DOTORRO-720161 format. One line per 10 residues: number of its first residue (from 0); their letters; for each residue x, y, z of N, C-alpha, C. Coordinates in Angstrom, 3 decimals, decimal comma. Layout:
<recs>
NUM) A) X/Y/Z/X/Y/Z/X/Y/Z ~ ...
</recs>
This chain:
<recs>
0) XXXXXXXXXX) -49,056/26,777/-81,083/-49,099/28,191/-80,773/-49,813/28,971/-81,888 ~ -49,531/28,602/-83,135/-50,151/29,280/-84,284/-51,675/29,148/-84,225 ~ -52,143/27,968/-83,843/-53,575/27,732/-83,751/-54,220/28,650/-82,713 ~ -53,541/28,856/-81,609/-54,048/29,742/-80,567/-54,103/31,181/-81,072 ~ -53,101/31,593/-81,831/-53,088/32,947/-82,380/-54,240/33,162/-83,350 ~ -54,571/32,143/-84,129/-55,654/32,270/-85,096/-57,017/32,423/-84,425 ~ -57,132/31,952/-83,202/-58,395/32,044/-82,474/-58,607/33,406/-81,825 ~ -57,570/34,192/-81,744/-57,675/35,507/-81,132/-58,420/36,449/-82,070 ~ -59,311/37,264/-81,545/-60,024/38,207/-82,409/-59,072/39,206/-83,058 ~ -59,335/39,477/-84,314/-58,557/40,467/-85,043/-59,050/41,848/-84,622
10) XXXXXXXXXX) -58,123/42,767/-84,405/-58,499/44,135/-84,030/-59,262/44,773/-85,185 ~ -60,419/45,329/-84,883/-61,223/46,000/-85,897/-61,150/47,506/-85,714 ~ -61,058/48,183/-86,816/-61,087/49,636/-86,779/-62,530/50,083/-86,551 ~ -62,715/51,315/-86,117/-64,088/51,813/-85,974/-64,871/51,740/-87,290 ~ -64,206/51,964/-88,402/-64,881/51,897/-89,705/-65,373/50,479/-89,993 ~ -64,569/49,485/-89,639/-64,967/48,095/-89,856/-66,140/47,731/-88,955 ~ -66,066/48,122/-87,691/-67,176/47,854/-86,770/-68,459/48,515/-87,275 ~ -68,339/49,727/-87,768/-69,502/50,438/-88,300/-70,068/49,738/-89,534 ~ -69,190/49,210/-90,369/-69,650/48,501/-91,570/-70,432/47,245/-91,185 ~ -69,932/46,492/-90,199/-70,657/45,312/-89,722/-72,010/45,716/-89,140
20) XXXXXXXXXX) -72,018/46,767/-88,339/-73,255/47,228/-87,711/-74,259/47,703/-88,760 ~ -73,779/48,378/-89,788/-74,649/48,858/-90,857/-75,285/47,682/-91,600 ~ -74,482/46,672/-91,918/-75,021/45,484/-92,590/-76,097/44,813/-91,735 ~ -75,804/44,667/-90,457/-76,765/43,996/-89,575/-78,040/44,814/-89,440 ~ -77,908/46,121/-89,331/-79,088/46,977/-89,185/-79,983/46,885/-90,423 ~ -79,370/46,911/-91,605/-80,167/46,809/-92,830/-80,833/45,443/-92,938 ~ -80,110/44,399/-92,582/-80,679/43,050/-92,646/-81,768/42,872/-91,600 ~ -81,573/43,454/-90,427/-82,535/43,302/-89,342/-83,925/43,818/-89,708 ~ -83,995/44,827/-90,536/-85,302/45,347/-90,952/-86,123/44,224/-91,582 ~ -85,488/43,465/-92,457/-86,191/42,374/-93,128/-86,407/41,181/-92,201
30) XXXXXXXXXX) -85,425/40,884/-91,372/-85,552/39,739/-90,461/-86,619/39,990/-89,398 ~ -86,594/41,153/-88,769/-87,525/41,465/-87,684/-88,963/41,482/-88,194 ~ -89,155/41,895/-89,422/-90,504/41,924/-89,990/-91,139/40,539/-89,996 ~ -90,319/39,503/-90,026/-90,821/38,127/-90,009/-90,578/37,442/-88,665 ~ -90,283/38,255/-87,641/-90,133/37,708/-86,294/-88,798/37,054/-86,017 ~ -87,771/37,406/-86,759/-86,438/36,846/-86,567/-85,448/37,971/-86,325 ~ -84,199/37,612/-86,108/-83,122/38,597/-85,970/-81,977/38,189/-86,874 ~ -81,288/39,157/-87,422/-80,101/38,882/-88,232/-79,001/38,354/-87,317 ~ -78,237/37,420/-87,819/-77,173/36,824/-87,009/-76,024/37,814/-86,807 ~ -75,241/37,541/-85,796/-74,066/38,367/-85,514/-72,929/37,986/-86,456
40) XXXXXXXXXX) -71,999/38,889/-86,686/-70,822/38,534/-87,493/-69,995/37,466/-86,780 ~ -69,333/36,647/-87,550/-68,458/35,629/-86,980/-67,120/36,274/-86,624 ~ -66,494/35,765/-85,574/-65,207/36,302/-85,159/-64,203/36,152/-86,304 ~ -63,509/37,203/-86,605/-62,481/37,259/-87,645/-63,037/37,072/-89,048 ~ -64,352/37,157/-89,211/-64,943/37,057/-90,535/-64,828/38,392/-91,261 ~ -64,889/38,323/-92,574/-64,801/39,558/-93,364/-66,193/40,167/-93,538 ~ -66,216/41,419/-93,894/-67,472/42,119/-94,134/-68,205/41,468/-95,298 ~ -67,474/41,117/-96,327/-68,076/40,488/-97,499/-68,692/39,134/-97,149 ~ -67,972/38,322/-96,377/-68,507/37,026/-95,952/-69,784/37,209/-95,136 ~ -69,795/38,203/-94,279/-70,966/38,472/-93,447/-72,153/38,895/-94,308
50) XXXXXXXXXX) -71,914/39,750/-95,268/-72,988/40,206/-96,150/-73,578/39,032/-96,936 ~ -72,723/38,170/-97,443/-73,191/36,997/-98,184/-73,992/36,081/-97,264 ~ -73,487/35,835/-96,058/-74,160/34,934/-95,117/-75,531/35,465/-94,704 ~ -75,613/36,754/-94,407/-76,889/37,352/-94,021/-77,932/37,204/-95,116 ~ -77,519/37,481/-96,329/-78,475/37,492/-97,427/-78,751/36,098/-97,972 ~ -77,823/35,183/-97,824/-78,082/33,798/-98,231/-79,216/33,226/-97,383 ~ -79,179/33,501/-96,099/-80,240/33,009/-95,213/-81,572/33,682/-95,540 ~ -81,540/34,961/-95,828/-82,766/35,696/-96,130/-83,369/35,262/-97,457 ~ -82,536/34,807/-98,381/-83,005/34,427/-99,712/-83,463/32,980/-99,797 ~ -83,388/32,258/-98,710/-83,633/30,811/-98,735/-84,988/30,422/-99,333
60) XXXXXXXXXX) -85,992/31,250/-99,187/-87,323/30,893/-99,676/-87,787/31,824/-100,794 ~ -86,860/32,465/-101,459/-87,207/33,421/-102,501/-86,618/32,965/-103,831 ~ -86,873/33,761/-104,857/-86,343/33,418/-106,183/-84,820/33,437/-106,213 ~ -84,207/34,039/-105,201/-82,749/34,142/-105,150/-82,095/32,930/-104,503 ~ -82,883/31,943/-104,091/-82,346/30,835/-103,286/-81,231/30,054/-103,981 ~ -81,239/29,995/-105,307/-80,200/29,256/-106,025/-79,064/30,150/-106,512 ~ -79,116/31,407/-106,152/-78,090/32,357/-106,580/-76,834/32,194/-105,738 ~ -75,706/32,135/-106,397/-74,421/32,032/-105,709/-73,952/33,435/-105,337 ~ -74,334/33,873/-104,159/-73,969/35,230/-103,736/-72,465/35,413/-103,631 ~ -71,743/34,363/-103,286/-70,287/34,472/-103,173/-69,662/34,763/-104,528
70) XXXXXXXXXX) -70,262/34,265/-105,597/-69,752/34,547/-106,946/-70,095/35,972/-107,339 ~ -71,333/36,385/-107,041/-71,755/37,753/-107,345/-70,916/38,763/-106,571 ~ -70,412/38,354/-105,416/-69,665/39,259/-104,535/-68,411/39,824/-105,189 ~ -67,986/39,238/-106,294/-66,811/39,786/-106,998/-67,069/41,202/-107,495 ~ -68,336/41,506/-107,727/-68,727/42,851/-108,151/-69,597/43,445/-107,047 ~ -69,035/44,337/-106,265/-69,744/44,849/-105,082/-71,033/45,576/-105,448 ~ -71,059/46,260/-106,565/-72,264/46,971/-106,968/-73,401/45,988/-107,251 ~ -73,099/44,927/-107,968/-74,117/43,906/-108,258/-74,570/43,228/-106,974 ~ -73,624/42,899/-106,100/-73,978/42,256/-104,832/-74,900/43,149/-104,014 ~ -74,588/44,429/-103,924/-75,432/45,348/-103,151/-76,831/45,444/-103,746
80) XXXXXXXXXX) -76,929/45,462/-105,070/-78,231/45,521/-105,731/-79,051/44,271/-105,441 ~ -78,413/43,114/-105,556/-79,106/41,842/-105,284/-79,529/41,777/-103,822 ~ -78,661/42,187/-102,918/-78,995/42,160/-101,487/-80,160/43,088/-101,173 ~ -80,195/44,249/-101,816/-81,328/45,163/-101,639/-82,620/44,509/-102,112 ~ -82,559/43,792/-103,236/-83,745/43,118/-103,758/-84,182/41,969/-102,851 ~ -83,222/41,265/-102,289/-83,554/40,176/-101,361/-84,288/40,734/-100,147 ~ -83,766/41,837/-99,582/-84,428/42,440/-98,419/-85,820/42,945/-98,788 ~ -85,949/43,556/-99,955/-87,251/44,071/-100,387/-88,259/42,935/-100,562 ~ -87,822/41,828/-101,138/-88,724/40,691/-101,305/-89,116/40,094/-99,953 ~ -88,167/40,059/-99,058/-88,467/39,521/-97,719/-89,509/40,402/-97,022
90) XXXXXXXXX) -89,365/41,705/-97,172/-90,357/42,618/-96,589/-91,712/42,474/-97,269 ~ -91,708/42,218/-98,571/-92,991/42,046/-99,275/-93,689/40,770/-98,828 ~ -92,921/39,784/-98,342/-93,523/38,566/-97,807/-94,393/38,899/-96,599 ~ -93,999/39,900/-95,845/-94,766/40,305/-94,673/-96,125/40,847/-95,092 ~ -96,133/41,733/-96,069/-97,408/42,299/-96,509/-98,298/41,238/-97,136 ~ -97,697/40,248/-97,796/-98,471/39,159/-98,373/-99,100/38,309/-97,269 ~ -98,361/38,061/-96,200/-98,889/37,260/-95,083/-99,991/37,981/-94,348 ~ -99,916/39,309/-94,302/-100,903/40,071/-93,538/-102,208/40,248/-94,282 ~ -102,211/40,052/-95,599/-103,451/40,248/-96,364/-104,212/38,975/-96,519
</recs>
C-alpha cells in the first residue's frame, strides 16, 4: 500500500507550479535555439532537482560538463549564477554555428 501511495502525485501549490514553469521557460530558450526542448519535471520531483537536471543536460558539451551541479545547489545564488552561464554559453553555441 505504501508503494502505491508513493506513486501518487504530490499536490503542488500554484507557486510551485509557477516555479517549475519558470525554470522550464528559461531553459527552453537555450534548448529551442539548438532545435531541442527542455524536459518536463518528473512527478514528485523537487524544484532543485529539476533545475539541476535541466542544466546538467545543457552543460554536457560545455566547460561546465564536469561540474557537480548537485553540490553547487547547496548555495542557491551560486547555482543560479552557474545556470545562467550555462544557458548563455548554450545560446552562444547557436551564434557560433551560424557564422
